[in-house]
VOGU-3710 file (C-alpha; in Angstrom, 3 decimals, decimal comma):
1> mglphpmnas> 0,000/0,000/0,000  2,895/2,377/0,625  3,207/5,367/2,916  0,567/8,116/2,898  1,423/11,229/0,889  2,915/13,895/3,234  0,319/16,464/2,130  -2,531/14,053/2,863  -1,041/13,189/6,256  -0,634/16,842/7,269
11> lrnylvvtgg> -4,174/17,662/6,148  -5,566/14,665/8,029  -3,715/15,646/11,192  -4,884/19,242/10,825  -8,482/18,022/10,572  -8,041/15,838/13,676  -6,612/18,792/15,646  -9,424/21,038/14,410  -12,095/18,474/15,294  -10,695/18,082/18,812
21> ywaftltdga> -10,570/21,854/19,202  -14,181/22,153/18,029  -15,375/19,607/20,580  -13,483/21,320/23,378  -14,794/24,758/22,369  -18,406/23,577/22,457  -17,926/22,416/26,052  -16,153/25,684/26,936  -19,063/27,820/25,718  -21,622/25,460/27,238
31> irmlvvlyfh> -20,030/25,392/30,692  -19,913/29,200/30,785  -23,629/29,456/30,012  -24,467/26,648/32,453  -22,589/28,388/35,274  -24,091/31,820/34,573  -27,692/30,606/34,329  -27,620/27,998/37,078  -25,866/30,117/39,686  -28,072/33,080/38,881
41> qlgyspfeva> -30,994/30,718/39,490  -29,456/29,744/42,852  -29,570/33,380/43,912  -25,987/34,472/43,292  -25,657/38,217/42,704  -24,298/39,422/39,322  -21,024/40,373/41,011  -20,689/36,903/42,562  -21,388/35,285/39,193  -18,715/37,495/37,597
51> mlflfyeffg> -16,239/36,530/40,328  -16,689/32,867/39,410  -14,788/33,598/36,191  -11,970/35,663/37,723  -9,571/32,730/38,106  -10,666/31,392/34,711  -9,152/34,491/33,099  -6,218/34,887/35,501  -4,957/31,358/35,052  -5,081/31,832/31,297
61> ivtnlvggwl> -2,099/34,163/31,685  -0,139/31,620/33,721  -1,124/28,677/31,527  -0,073/30,274/28,264  3,297/31,183/29,717  3,967/27,702/31,094  2,027/25,749/28,451  4,136/26,878/25,508  7,304/25,788/27,276  5,683/22,489/28,257
71> gariglnltm> 4,504/21,868/24,691  8,035/22,364/23,374  9,323/19,773/25,856  6,681/17,032/25,679  4,856/17,693/22,384  1,749/19,687/21,464  -0,522/16,672/21,071  0,166/15,701/24,685  -0,511/19,199/26,061  -3,745/19,296/24,035
81> higmamqvva> -4,874/16,013/25,574  -3,890/17,172/29,064  -6,136/20,191/28,484  -9,045/17,954/27,423  -8,593/15,715/30,471  -8,542/18,742/32,795  -11,765/20,018/31,232  -13,432/16,655/31,898  -12,367/16,933/35,555  -13,602/20,553/35,741
91> llmltvpdaw> -17,010/19,521/34,394  -17,293/16,650/36,867  -16,245/18,908/39,779  -19,490/20,868/39,327  -21,711/17,771/39,630  -21,415/17,772/43,439  -24,468/18,650/45,601  -25,536/22,301/45,728  -24,328/22,628/49,320  -20,750/22,154/48,092
101> lsvpyvmaaq> -21,030/24,795/45,383  -19,550/27,697/47,311  -17,940/30,618/45,468  -14,353/29,438/46,234  -15,138/25,882/45,103  -16,688/26,996/41,808  -13,843/29,474/41,262  -11,428/26,552/41,640  -13,378/24,506/39,084  -13,414/27,456/36,701
111> alsgiakdln> -9,688/27,979/37,244  -9,127/24,376/36,131  -11,383/24,967/33,121  -9,423/28,124/32,244  -6,130/26,224/32,398  -7,633/23,481/30,228  -8,942/25,965/27,678  -5,650/27,766/27,192  -3,623/24,549/27,067  -5,968/23,294/24,354
121> kmsakasvkv> -5,963/26,568/22,402  -2,184/27,016/22,519  -1,639/23,405/21,453  -4,124/23,488/18,577  -2,914/26,776/17,116  0,780/25,974/17,462  0,166/22,580/15,835  -1,113/24,337/12,711  2,318/25,886/12,127  4,028/22,503/12,429
131> lagdgqeskl> 1,473/20,703/10,236  1,396/23,390/7,513  5,187/23,324/7,121  7,671/26,090/6,363  7,243/28,323/3,318  3,473/27,772/3,154  2,292/31,274/4,126  -0,937/31,281/2,116  -1,956/27,823/3,363  -0,954/28,725/6,930
141> fkwvalltgs> -3,148/31,848/6,857  -6,123/29,841/5,565  -5,683/27,053/8,109  -5,257/29,303/11,145  -8,144/31,555/10,056  -10,432/28,527/9,659  -9,360/27,108/13,030  -9,792/30,421/14,869  -12,999/31,440/13,124  -14,704/28,105/13,544
151> knalkgggff> -13,672/28,092/17,223  -15,418/31,392/17,894  -18,524/30,361/15,958  -18,698/27,133/17,939  -18,185/28,964/21,229  -21,286/30,983/20,407  -23,019/27,716/19,567  -21,822/26,369/22,913  -23,755/29,134/24,688  -26,927/27,831/23,049
161> vgavllqwlg> -26,034/24,181/23,722  -25,475/24,931/27,408  -28,844/26,649/27,742  -30,666/23,824/25,914  -28,983/21,077/27,949  -29,758/22,907/31,192  -33,431/22,971/30,313  -33,463/19,429/28,878  -31,252/17,470/31,299  -30,771/19,802/34,237
171> frgalyllag> -27,447/21,140/35,505  -25,796/17,857/36,461  -27,194/15,856/33,546  -25,771/18,433/31,152  -22,365/18,276/32,850  -22,246/14,465/32,697  -23,141/14,475/28,992  -20,503/17,098/28,134  -17,820/15,325/30,175  -18,573/11,952/28,571
181> alamvllvta> -18,568/13,360/25,037  -15,272/15,194/25,543  -13,668/12,085/27,051  -14,600/10,172/23,883  -13,065/12,895/21,687  -9,893/12,768/23,803  -9,618/9,035/23,190  -10,162/9,338/19,428  -7,660/12,173/18,913  -5,078/10,404/21,078
191> illpsgvgqm> -5,301/7,377/18,763  -5,241/9,343/15,489  -2,568/11,994/16,121  1,148/11,230/15,786  3,216/11,697/18,928  5,730/14,492/19,489  4,105/17,216/17,331  5,970/20,475/18,023  8,432/18,860/20,424  11,890/20,454/20,317
201> qskpkftqvf> 14,927/18,220/19,910  16,691/19,994/22,772  14,826/20,582/26,025  14,310/24,366/26,309  14,849/26,222/29,558  11,865/27,992/31,081  13,536/31,400/30,569  13,330/30,774/26,801  9,569/31,370/26,845  10,319/35,100/26,841
211> sntpainwls> 10,831/35,786/23,169  13,980/37,414/21,800  12,228/38,149/18,510  11,169/41,840/18,390  8,213/41,208/16,048  6,728/38,663/18,460  7,124/41,024/21,429  5,506/43,943/19,566  2,699/41,713/18,304  2,053/40,346/21,800
221> aarfflfgsr> 1,893/43,860/23,270  -0,540/44,930/20,536  -2,632/41,810/21,183  -3,000/42,763/24,855  -4,684/46,055/23,985  -6,611/44,671/20,998  -8,477/42,141/23,146  -8,778/44,596/26,022  -10,557/46,928/23,579  -13,220/44,306/22,906
231> dvwfvvalpv> -13,809/43,082/26,444  -13,837/46,539/28,049  -17,323/47,089/26,651  -18,445/43,667/25,462  -18,082/41,423/28,542  -19,886/43,280/31,334  -21,041/46,707/30,141  -22,940/45,653/27,017  -25,063/42,810/28,453  -25,876/44,851/31,576
241> flndvlgwdf> -26,842/47,850/29,405  -29,038/45,705/27,145  -30,801/44,232/30,173  -31,085/47,257/32,481  -31,439/50,166/30,049  -33,024/48,620/26,953  -35,082/46,106/28,945  -34,025/42,979/27,033  -34,648/39,722/28,902  -31,848/37,256/29,610
251> mavggflalw> -32,690/34,999/26,654  -32,646/37,953/24,258  -29,308/39,185/25,600  -27,746/35,710/25,502  -29,113/34,928/22,057  -27,901/38,232/20,635  -24,386/37,794/22,032  -24,284/34,181/20,815  -25,277/35,268/17,288  -22,631/38,002/17,374
261> migygfvqaa> -19,970/35,477/18,382  -21,031/33,052/15,641  -20,961/35,795/13,002  -17,605/36,971/14,296  -16,264/33,445/13,889  -17,500/33,159/10,304  -15,796/36,447/9,396  -12,541/35,226/10,954  -12,704/32,012/8,954  -13,341/34,023/5,765
271> aprlirkrhh> -10,542/36,558/6,438  -8,107/35,107/3,849  -10,703/35,563/1,097  -11,759/39,002/2,321  -8,242/40,460/2,154  -6,545/38,253/-0,442  -6,210/41,118/-2,954  -4,065/42,960/-0,451  -1,372/40,295/-0,161  -1,443/38,697/-3,634
281> gqgpgggtvr> -1,290/35,080/-2,536  1,195/35,692/0,272  0,393/36,050/3,946  -0,574/39,544/5,186  1,943/41,657/7,098  2,172/44,443/9,637  0,624/46,957/7,251  -2,664/45,038/7,230  -2,724/44,991/11,048  -2,205/48,766/11,173
291> qmamvlmlvp> -4,884/49,501/8,579  -7,432/47,314/10,361  -6,587/48,891/13,742  -7,038/52,375/12,328  -10,526/51,493/11,071  -11,403/49,622/14,270  -10,459/52,597/16,457  -13,104/54,735/14,731  -15,965/52,337/15,539  -16,216/52,624/19,372
301> aglalvleqg> -15,307/56,328/19,170  -18,115/56,881/16,654  -20,580/54,888/18,761  -19,713/56,929/21,850  -20,204/60,215/19,978  -23,580/59,131/18,546  -24,826/57,961/21,950  -23,658/61,178/23,603  -25,604/63,143/20,981  -28,792/61,312/21,963
311> gdpapvliag> -28,936/58,654/19,242  -31,366/55,753/19,680  -29,138/53,226/21,488  -30,737/49,989/20,199  -30,142/50,407/16,429  -26,883/52,294/17,048  -25,422/49,483/19,150  -26,642/46,691/16,857  -25,176/48,361/13,758  -22,006/49,321/15,613
321> lvvfgvvfai> -21,509/45,794/16,914  -21,776/44,370/13,398  -19,117/46,745/12,063  -16,904/46,289/15,121  -17,202/42,497/14,862  -16,233/42,379/11,175  -13,170/44,618/11,528  -12,087/43,088/14,839  -12,409/39,549/13,439  -10,189/40,313/10,442
331> nsavhsylil> -7,624/42,064/12,640  -7,595/39,164/15,093  -7,220/36,597/12,290  -4,210/38,446/10,866  -2,679/38,624/14,368  -3,144/34,868/14,814  -1,474/34,239/11,465  1,466/36,573/12,092  2,451/34,986/15,390  2,871/31,694/13,517
341> acseaeqvsm> 4,522/33,246/10,466  7,096/35,014/12,660  7,964/31,834/14,584  10,439/29,110/13,787  8,716/25,705/13,722  10,686/24,382/16,707  9,932/27,439/18,870  6,332/27,905/17,808  4,707/26,538/20,976  6,700/28,856/23,248
351> nvgfyymana> 6,042/31,880/21,026  2,328/31,095/20,803  2,178/30,561/24,578  3,861/33,927/25,214  1,544/35,638/22,715  -1,630/34,164/24,189  -0,427/35,077/27,664  -0,687/38,684/26,455  -4,099/37,853/24,951  -5,328/36,495/28,310
361> ggrlagtvls> -3,909/39,520/30,111  -5,840/41,815/27,796  -9,063/39,878/28,404  -8,571/40,068/32,161  -7,808/43,804/32,092  -10,759/44,452/29,793  -13,148/42,416/31,937  -12,187/44,165/35,177  -12,156/47,619/33,560  -15,517/46,929/31,898
371> gwayqhqgld> -17,243/46,584/35,265  -15,468/49,573/36,824  -15,882/51,903/33,838  -19,548/51,042/33,328  -20,319/51,659/36,990  -18,564/55,048/37,018  -18,722/56,284/33,412  -21,545/54,366/31,729  -21,447/52,650/28,365  -20,111/55,806/26,695
381> gclwwsagfv> -17,073/55,703/28,949  -16,452/52,040/28,140  -16,542/52,840/24,421  -13,967/55,623/24,850  -11,750/53,216/26,782  -12,136/50,766/23,890  -11,066/53,376/21,342  -8,065/54,258/23,499  -7,022/50,616/23,758  -7,197/50,218/19,960
391> alalllslpl> -5,095/53,362/19,565  -2,431/51,789/21,797  -2,626/48,545/19,788  -2,101/50,604/16,623  0,969/52,365/18,057  2,468/49,073/19,193  1,913/47,632/15,700  4,046/50,294/14,016  7,316/48,299/14,300  5,772/45,118/12,857
401> ppvgerg> 7,630/44,090/9,679  6,201/42,748/6,435  5,494/39,016/6,532  8,597/36,893/6,123  10,763/39,252/8,196  11,113/38,499/11,867  12,534/41,875/12,883
//
């Protein structure tokens, strides 16, 4: 029969990694919706519900820093499967009786889920670089855009799945089903994937996780403020505003945000086609990031100005969110491509871990600032903070080189 063609093998392995990432992402979105709805039903205050996710975000910073180094030492497929196993444990931790579900206990379970999520994400995205091969910029951009975009669409779908399972099977029934399904996916991917993907020949020291490549450092700093710009108004301020000011019920708010996330994911997946005329078959470079950031900065600033002038908030926010989502999705997809394009194959897991540490830090800063700014400055203030964060991301993107140059 002969050996499989290398191209067929790499494509098959990419599809296995993507399928495992999809399954994990569905559980990640579902568990978030399950926790929010169920603990709200138990009488937790909105602040207490928000606190349940504090360690989820915080440990994303730690996990990305350590996970990239770990992936380089033991292989990306193994770190991906460790992440899946930890998610199964996190799901099962929440099946205990209600009397055990104190805030510290649930925060611990969510911390484990956050570690699992970032181990899985780092492993899947770094694997794409290894599987695509060197000198395959156009294919790499398409593969990473599809992986990232489909992940975000499925996370939005996970919100819906979590709500449906809660109503259909109850809190614990939903958790058991999700844990069992993910355990099966873990087993299948462990059998199908080759061992040692992304493993370095020499064992890197932990200090090597801090990149010496200027382009990666600039890109990571820009990523921090890019994702802070989204979460500073999207995570807390927007849903609270829709519920309290516009009078939307919880299902309407959740459904709207889920649809936005799904649409955002589809745009990310389509990013290579949307901007292909700009890079003529090659991967996009720093110029594309700067152009997208310049456009993105105008969106929250424009929304804030219209709202301050007394514009009808419902249509203004819906239209603004659509524009913001499209531009942000393209910018994020180019970022995700560049971190891989600027990395050597052997160092990719450590570079991706460092980069997504900055991503997690931006999410944490945006989440905390979203609550504080909305309480003291309203939604308008959150939008101005968002515009300021994008401006900082734009400034930090100025040193980024064209693709193919590592700086």
